[in-house]
N, CA, C and O atoms as CSV, one atom per row, in Angstrom:
chain,resi,resn,atom,element,x,y,z
A,1,MET,N,N,21.820,32.631,95.008
A,1,MET,CA,C,23.236,32.567,94.733
A,1,MET,C,C,23.874,31.279,95.274
A,1,MET,O,O,24.742,30.717,94.607
A,2,PRO,N,N,23.479,30.799,96.444
A,2,PRO,CA,C,24.106,29.556,96.921
A,2,PRO,C,C,23.931,28.380,95.959
A,2,PRO,O,O,24.848,27.573,95.799
A,3,ILE,N,N,22.776,28.276,95.324
A,3,ILE,CA,C,22.561,27.186,94.365
A,3,ILE,C,C,23.478,27.358,93.162
A,3,ILE,O,O,24.062,26.388,92.680
A,4,ALA,N,N,23.603,28.569,92.685
A,4,ALA,CA,C,24.482,28.841,91.543
A,4,ALA,C,C,25.921,28.486,91.889
A,4,ALA,O,O,26.620,27.878,91.078
A,5,ILE,N,N,26.370,28.856,93.075
A,5,ILE,CA,C,27.746,28.563,93.482
A,5,ILE,C,C,27.954,27.054,93.603
A,5,ILE,O,O,28.998,26.542,93.202
A,6,ASP,N,N,26.981,26.346,94.147
A,6,ASP,CA,C,27.093,24.882,94.227
A,6,ASP,C,C,27.238,24.267,92.844
A,6,ASP,O,O,28.060,23.373,92.641
A,7,LYS,N,N,26.442,24.742,91.893
A,7,LYS,CA,C,26.513,24.218,90.528
A,7,LYS,C,C,27.864,24.536,89.894
A,7,LYS,O,O,28.437,23.698,89.198
A,8,LEU,N,N,28.372,25.742,90.131
A,8,LEU,CA,C,29.660,26.133,89.566
A,8,LEU,C,C,30.803,25.354,90.182
A,8,LEU,O,O,31.798,25.077,89.512
A,9,THR,N,N,30.674,24.998,91.446
A,9,THR,CA,C,31.704,24.197,92.102
A,9,THR,C,C,31.797,22.828,91.439
A,9,THR,O,O,32.890,22.285,91.276
A,10,GLU,N,N,30.663,22.277,91.063
A,10,GLU,CA,C,30.632,20.986,90.378
A,10,GLU,C,C,31.163,21.087,88.951
A,10,GLU,O,O,31.895,20.212,88.488
A,11,ASN,N,N,30.785,22.166,88.256
A,11,ASN,CA,C,31.186,22.352,86.865
A,11,ASN,C,C,31.165,23.844,86.551
A,11,ASN,O,O,30.092,24.420,86.372
A,12,PRO,N,N,32.346,24.483,86.481
A,12,PRO,CA,C,32.387,25.932,86.238
A,12,PRO,C,C,31.761,26.369,84.914
A,12,PRO,O,O,31.420,27.540,84.743
A,13,PHE,N,N,31.612,25.439,83.987
A,13,PHE,CA,C,31.065,25.797,82.682
A,13,PHE,C,C,29.631,25.327,82.500
A,13,PHE,O,O,29.137,25.231,81.376
A,14,VAL,N,N,28.970,25.037,83.609
A,14,VAL,CA,C,27.594,24.558,83.550
A,14,VAL,C,C,26.721,25.556,82.791
A,14,VAL,O,O,26.938,26.767,82.837
A,15,GLU,N,N,25.743,25.015,82.103
A,15,GLU,CA,C,24.831,25.859,81.330
A,15,GLU,C,C,23.713,26.363,82.227
A,15,GLU,O,O,23.124,25.602,82.994
A,16,GLY,N,N,23.429,27.650,82.121
A,16,GLY,CA,C,22.282,28.224,82.810
A,16,GLY,C,C,21.086,28.130,81.899
A,16,GLY,O,O,20.595,27.033,81.631
A,17,ASP,N,N,20.609,29.252,81.419
A,17,ASP,CA,C,19.447,29.263,80.533
A,17,ASP,C,C,19.801,29.406,79.056
A,17,ASP,O,O,18.956,29.168,78.193
A,18,PHE,N,N,21.035,29.791,78.759
A,18,PHE,CA,C,21.347,30.131,77.377
A,18,PHE,C,C,22.416,29.254,76.739
A,18,PHE,O,O,22.165,28.651,75.695
A,19,HIS,N,N,23.591,29.166,77.334
A,19,HIS,CA,C,24.694,28.414,76.731
A,19,HIS,C,C,25.696,28.023,77.811
A,19,HIS,O,O,25.664,28.550,78.923
A,20,TYR,N,N,26.587,27.092,77.469
A,20,TYR,CA,C,27.601,26.664,78.422
A,20,TYR,C,C,28.377,27.872,78.929
A,20,TYR,O,O,28.808,28.722,78.149
A,21,GLY,N,N,28.544,27.934,80.226
A,21,GLY,CA,C,29.317,29.014,80.815
A,21,GLY,C,C,28.528,30.254,81.171
A,21,GLY,O,O,29.072,31.172,81.785
A,22,ASP,N,N,27.266,30.306,80.805
A,22,ASP,CA,C,26.515,31.531,81.067
A,22,ASP,C,C,26.240,31.744,82.559
A,22,ASP,O,O,26.107,32.885,83.003
A,23,LEU,N,N,26.154,30.667,83.331
A,23,LEU,CA,C,25.968,30.839,84.770
A,23,LEU,C,C,27.206,31.468,85.393
A,23,LEU,O,O,27.104,32.359,86.237
A,24,LEU,N,N,28.371,31.002,84.973
A,24,LEU,CA,C,29.619,31.588,85.471
A,24,LEU,C,C,29.695,33.063,85.104
A,24,LEU,O,O,30.037,33.896,85.944
A,25,TRP,N,N,29.382,33.387,83.869
A,25,TRP,CA,C,29.416,34.785,83.427
A,25,TRP,C,C,28.496,35.633,84.297
A,25,TRP,O,O,28.859,36.729,84.723
A,26,SER,N,N,27.301,35.111,84.552
A,26,SER,CA,C,26.332,35.860,85.359
A,26,SER,C,C,26.841,36.100,86.775
A,26,SER,O,O,26.727,37.205,87.304
A,27,VAL,N,N,27.396,35.070,87.377
A,27,VAL,CA,C,27.902,35.202,88.750
A,27,VAL,C,C,29.082,36.176,88.797
A,27,VAL,O,O,29.175,36.991,89.714
A,28,LEU,N,N,29.965,36.096,87.830
A,28,LEU,CA,C,31.133,36.983,87.817
A,28,LEU,C,C,30.762,38.443,87.583
A,28,LEU,O,O,31.550,39.342,87.875
A,29,ASN,N,N,29.575,38.676,87.062
A,29,ASN,CA,C,29.152,40.044,86.772
A,29,ASN,C,C,28.155,40.607,87.784
A,29,ASN,O,O,27.506,41.622,87.531
A,30,VAL,N,N,28.040,39.939,88.927
A,30,VAL,CA,C,27.205,40.458,90.012
A,30,VAL,C,C,27.877,41.704,90.583
A,30,VAL,O,O,29.104,41.796,90.601
A,31,GLU,N,N,27.094,42.638,91.036
A,31,GLU,CA,C,27.611,43.890,91.599
A,31,GLU,C,C,28.605,43.625,92.728
A,31,GLU,O,O,28.352,42.771,93.577
A,32,PRO,N,N,29.721,44.334,92.754
A,32,PRO,CA,C,30.707,44.170,93.829
A,32,PRO,C,C,30.112,44.347,95.229
A,32,PRO,O,O,30.578,43.725,96.183
A,33,SER,N,N,29.106,45.176,95.351
A,33,SER,CA,C,28.502,45.389,96.668
A,33,SER,C,C,27.916,44.091,97.230
A,33,SER,O,O,27.904,43.894,98.445
A,34,PHE,N,N,27.435,43.213,96.359
A,34,PHE,CA,C,26.912,41.933,96.825
A,34,PHE,C,C,28.015,41.116,97.478
A,34,PHE,O,O,27.827,40.552,98.556
A,35,TRP,N,N,29.171,41.057,96.817
A,35,TRP,CA,C,30.282,40.259,97.335
A,35,TRP,C,C,30.801,40.823,98.650
A,35,TRP,O,O,31.229,40.069,99.524
A,36,LYS,N,N,30.766,42.125,98.793
A,36,LYS,CA,C,31.200,42.728,100.060
A,36,LYS,C,C,30.288,42.302,101.208
A,36,LYS,O,O,30.741,42.161,102.344
A,37,LEU,N,N,29.021,42.099,100.918
A,37,LEU,CA,C,28.074,41.644,101.945
A,37,LEU,C,C,28.153,40.135,102.165
A,37,LEU,O,O,27.693,39.636,103.193
A,38,HIS,N,N,28.730,39.405,101.212
A,38,HIS,CA,C,28.771,37.939,101.271
A,38,HIS,C,C,30.187,37.431,100.966
A,38,HIS,O,O,30.400,36.764,99.953
A,39,PRO,N,N,31.146,37.740,101.831
A,39,PRO,CA,C,32.535,37.365,101.552
A,39,PRO,C,C,32.765,35.851,101.469
A,39,PRO,O,O,33.671,35.418,100.758
A,40,GLN,N,N,31.984,35.048,102.166
A,40,GLN,CA,C,32.171,33.599,102.075
A,40,GLN,C,C,31.781,33.083,100.695
A,40,GLN,O,O,32.438,32.198,100.147
A,41,MET,N,N,30.726,33.631,100.147
A,41,MET,CA,C,30.336,33.247,98.790
A,41,MET,C,C,31.386,33.713,97.790
A,41,MET,O,O,31.707,33.005,96.836
A,42,TYR,N,N,31.916,34.913,98.018
A,42,TYR,CA,C,32.981,35.422,97.150
A,42,TYR,C,C,34.162,34.459,97.150
A,42,TYR,O,O,34.700,34.132,96.092
A,43,GLN,N,N,34.568,34.005,98.337
A,43,GLN,CA,C,35.701,33.085,98.436
A,43,GLN,C,C,35.422,31.778,97.709
A,43,GLN,O,O,36.309,31.223,97.061
A,44,ALA,N,N,34.192,31.284,97.815
A,44,ALA,CA,C,33.833,30.041,97.136
A,44,ALA,C,C,33.954,30.195,95.618
A,44,ALA,O,O,34.472,29.308,94.941
A,45,VAL,N,N,33.482,31.310,95.093
A,45,VAL,CA,C,33.587,31.551,93.651
A,45,VAL,C,C,35.049,31.741,93.262
A,45,VAL,O,O,35.494,31.219,92.241
A,46,LEU,N,N,35.782,32.473,94.059
A,46,LEU,CA,C,37.202,32.705,93.780
A,46,LEU,C,C,37.959,31.388,93.709
A,46,LEU,O,O,38.784,31.204,92.814
A,47,GLU,N,N,37.698,30.479,94.624
A,47,GLU,CA,C,38.346,29.167,94.597
A,47,GLU,C,C,37.976,28.398,93.335
A,47,GLU,O,O,38.811,27.704,92.754
A,48,THR,N,N,36.738,28.522,92.920
A,48,THR,CA,C,36.272,27.819,91.727
A,48,THR,C,C,36.952,28.336,90.469
A,48,THR,O,O,37.311,27.548,89.595
A,49,VAL,N,N,37.132,29.638,90.364
A,49,VAL,CA,C,37.664,30.216,89.121
A,49,VAL,C,C,39.178,30.398,89.117
A,49,VAL,O,O,39.753,30.711,88.074
A,50,SER,N,N,39.820,30.213,90.238
A,50,SER,CA,C,41.249,30.536,90.316
A,50,SER,C,C,42.106,29.743,89.338
A,50,SER,O,O,43.106,30.266,88.846
A,51,GLY,N,N,41.749,28.508,89.045
A,51,GLY,CA,C,42.547,27.713,88.125
A,51,GLY,C,C,42.093,27.764,86.683
A,51,GLY,O,O,42.734,27.179,85.810
A,52,LEU,N,N,41.008,28.449,86.423
A,52,LEU,CA,C,40.465,28.458,85.071
A,52,LEU,C,C,41.346,29.112,84.014
A,52,LEU,O,O,41.377,28.619,82.886
A,53,PRO,N,N,42.065,30.196,84.312
A,53,PRO,CA,C,42.879,30.800,83.250
A,53,PRO,C,C,43.878,29.824,82.620
A,53,PRO,O,O,44.034,29.812,81.399
A,54,SER,N,N,44.548,29.016,83.424
A,54,SER,CA,C,45.517,28.084,82.843
A,54,SER,C,C,44.819,26.986,82.049
A,54,SER,O,O,45.320,26.557,81.010
A,55,ILE,N,N,43.670,26.530,82.532
A,55,ILE,CA,C,42.911,25.518,81.800
A,55,ILE,C,C,42.431,26.083,80.469
A,55,ILE,O,O,42.498,25.411,79.440
A,56,LEU,N,N,41.945,27.323,80.497
A,56,LEU,CA,C,41.461,27.946,79.259
A,56,LEU,C,C,42.593,28.141,78.263
A,56,LEU,O,O,42.392,27.974,77.060
A,57,GLU,N,N,43.775,28.491,78.744
A,57,GLU,CA,C,44.925,28.640,77.847
A,57,GLU,C,C,45.246,27.319,77.164
A,57,GLU,O,O,45.549,27.292,75.971
A,58,GLU,N,N,45.180,26.222,77.916
A,58,GLU,CA,C,45.436,24.904,77.346
A,58,GLU,C,C,44.369,24.544,76.316
A,58,GLU,O,O,44.681,23.978,75.268
A,59,ILE,N,N,43.122,24.869,76.609
A,59,ILE,CA,C,42.039,24.584,75.672
A,59,ILE,C,C,42.219,25.396,74.396
A,59,ILE,O,O,42.042,24.872,73.296
A,60,ILE,N,N,42.568,26.661,74.533
A,60,ILE,CA,C,42.779,27.515,73.358
A,60,ILE,C,C,43.912,26.967,72.503
A,60,ILE,O,O,43.811,26.946,71.276
A,61,GLU,N,N,44.980,26.527,73.136
A,61,GLU,CA,C,46.105,25.949,72.393
A,61,GLU,C,C,45.668,24.684,71.663
A,61,GLU,O,O,46.047,24.470,70.512
A,62,SER,N,N,44.884,23.856,72.316
A,62,SER,CA,C,44.380,22.632,71.680
A,62,SER,C,C,43.465,22.953,70.507
A,62,SER,O,O,43.500,22.268,69.485
A,63,ILE,N,N,42.655,23.981,70.648
A,63,ILE,CA,C,41.775,24.398,69.550
A,63,ILE,C,C,42.604,24.849,68.350
A,63,ILE,O,O,42.305,24.490,67.211
A,64,LYS,N,N,43.643,25.634,68.610
A,64,LYS,CA,C,44.495,26.113,67.516
A,64,LYS,C,C,45.141,24.943,66.786
A,64,LYS,O,O,45.175,24.922,65.555
A,65,LYS,N,N,45.655,23.969,67.535
A,65,LYS,CA,C,46.278,22.797,66.910
A,65,LYS,C,C,45.240,22.003,66.103
A,65,LYS,O,O,45.524,21.516,65.009
A,66,PHE,N,N,44.053,21.889,66.662
A,66,PHE,CA,C,42.989,21.160,65.968
A,66,PHE,C,C,42.636,21.845,64.654
A,66,PHE,O,O,42.467,21.186,63.628
A,67,GLU,N,N,42.525,23.159,64.690
A,67,GLU,CA,C,42.175,23.913,63.479
A,67,GLU,C,C,43.232,23.794,62.399
A,67,GLU,O,O,42.930,23.939,61.214
A,68,GLU,N,N,44.471,23.532,62.797
A,68,GLU,CA,C,45.562,23.433,61.836
A,68,GLU,C,C,45.699,22.046,61.212
A,68,GLU,O,O,46.494,21.856,60.291
A,69,LEU,N,N,44.932,21.082,61.707
A,69,LEU,CA,C,44.993,19.741,61.137
A,69,LEU,C,C,44.602,19.772,59.665
A,69,LEU,O,O,43.720,20.528,59.257
A,70,GLU,N,N,45.260,18.956,58.895
A,70,GLU,CA,C,44.902,18.824,57.481
A,70,GLU,C,C,44.209,17.482,57.329
A,70,GLU,O,O,44.851,16.434,57.245
A,71,VAL,N,N,42.906,17.537,57.295
A,71,VAL,CA,C,42.116,16.306,57.208
A,71,VAL,C,C,41.470,16.211,55.847
A,71,VAL,O,O,40.759,15.247,55.567
């Protein structure tokens, strides 16, 4: 897990084995009991993902505008 968290800190959307963002998905879906035993790792992941919702909203808005272009 420490290696995964280091990679996510550098790039939250880093590709694991399948597609961009799959490492983040995997880490976010770890059993809650793990995080209770490792609160420092939990905090590191929380700091990494805390700003993502606003960034994702901006990306979604940009995608919508892009799709509406008449080229």
